[in-house]
C-alpha positions, 0 to 999 in steps of 0.5 A: 647907612654908609659908614664914613670909613667903608669903601664897600658901603660907599660902593653900595650907596653909589649903586643906589642901595640902602643896607636893607635893600642890598641885603634883600637883593642878595638874600642875606641878613642886614647885619651880614651886610654890616659885617662885610662893610666893617670888615669883621667878615667877608662875603663867601665866594659863592655870593661874590658874583651876584655882589659884583653884579649889583655893585656893577664891578668886575670880580677883580675889582670887587676883590680889590675893594674887599681887600681895602675894607679888610685893610681899613678894618685892620688899621682901625684895630691897630689904631685902637690898640695904641689909643685905648689905654684899656687895650694894652693888656689884651691881644687884638681880636684878630690875633686871638682868632689866629691862634685858635685857627692855627690850632684847629687847622694845624697838625698838632705837635702833641700827636700820639701823646696821651693826656689824662682824660679827666684833666682834659675834660676839666679843661674843656669845661673850663673853656665853656665856663670862661665863654659863658662868663663873657671872659672871651679873651681868657677863653681864646687864650686857653682854647688853642692849647685845649684843641692841640691836646684834643687833636693829639689823642688817639681815636676813641669814643671818649676822645670823640666826645671830648673833641665835640665838646671842645670844638663847640666851645671854639665855634661859640667863641668864633661866632661871638667874635664875628669870624664866620669862616672860623665859626663854620670850621669849628662847628663842622669839626664839632659835628663830625666828632659828635657823630663819631661819639654816637651822642644824639645830644652832642650832635644836636648842640654841634648842629646848633653851632653849624646853624649859627655859623651859617647864619653869621655867613648870611645863609639864613635858609640853610641855617633854618634847614639845619635846625629843623633837621636837628630838632627832628633827629633829636625827637626821634633819638632814644634818650641818653643817660640824663633826659634833662640833657636832651630836653635842654638841647631840644629847647635851645634848638627851638629858641634858635629856630624862633630867632631865625624865624623872626629874622626872616619876618615870620612872626607867627612861626617865631612865636610857635617856636617860643611856645615849643621852647616854653614847653621844654622849659616846663618839662625841665623844671629848672634853670639849667645849664646842661651841655652848656645850653643855659636853657631854662624858663629865664632863657626862654624869656630872654629869647622872646625879647630877642625875637621882639627886637628882630621883629621891630616891636620896640615897645613890646621889647621894653615891656619884656625887659622890665619884667626879666629877672636875670638873677634867676640864671645860673651864676656862670651865665654872665654873658646871657645877662648882658645879652638882655641889655644888648637887645634892649640897646638894639631896640632903642637904636631901632626907634632912634632913641640913641641915648637910651641905646647907649645906656643899655650898652653901658649896662651890658658892659657893666654886667660883663666887661667884654660883652661890648668890646668883644661882641661883633653885634654890639660893635655894629650898634655902636658904629650905627650910633656913631654914624648918625650922631648929628647935633652934639655928642650922645653922652657916653658914646664916644668913650664907649666906642673907644673902649670897644675899639670902634673908630669914631 
């Protein structure tokens, strides 16, 4: 449904398209169209000619329209920063990403200056822990310094390994906050560094992030191809020092493949990948977090919930959610715990049970304070709930939207 503040949504509606039909015509995911319309991401240049044709606009007119959407998005972010008392102590989402982008694409002032390798890897590990703990603001403040230090090191296999790990953390954060361009850039750097390091497991987790970036930018087919290749390459690779790392990366890739299959409506393939991931979890034999995958039996169950949500199986989603015991996860995986409630919130939204959707979003926020306000997908759900609020207020929705910086 078109948002009242989005000129792109208005142009789409005027051309006779729902979000679903528009996404199908462009060959992208519905959530991608939603991000374009809210200004959290923009169509890639290769997509714009077809986009302009569907909207019956010239490329110049489309460019002007997209600039307007971006300006509206920036205005909403600025407005929320002044009106939301919870925002005063945090940087805006855009500035967080700008700091990280400058570190990744800029020339490091630390070039040629060596750092203590052990301390540097500890910093990389801390950045990953902050992300997994859903403290995205702290991770965003820390990562630019870590990337600067990594880029200042003289080349070596050890440095390449550390760079791959650091860029994976940066790609995760950019994906979570909804920046498709930065997610792609960081994931690509992670993949190149992993290849330099000669680690099949690192290459696998880097390509996981490449696929996530492609997915965020609306390239589902390309993302599926990257994951399929990564799974096969890892299967053929010789085992590293710890077989549990390889199993965890294989399992994580299988889960991502399952979610993507569900997004494309391939339920049978999605369930096949879930079964494959379950076999890897059984081989692992524990709730692990090797190479920051958070992979284990409970993670498989969480992704099964995500798959049922993507397939529109709301009743099955509720059943799975009632049996999930996230207390089994490693303590650091706070963000993964909140994801259960975000998925259940989306399931409730899909069947127009908006009060229940808000309750799950509130629970996700309780589990991890930034799980909603800093999550592009959660903000999209809030926007949909606000857009179709009709008779009276949905309890808790307006306050939640204010805290998340979503313009009501």
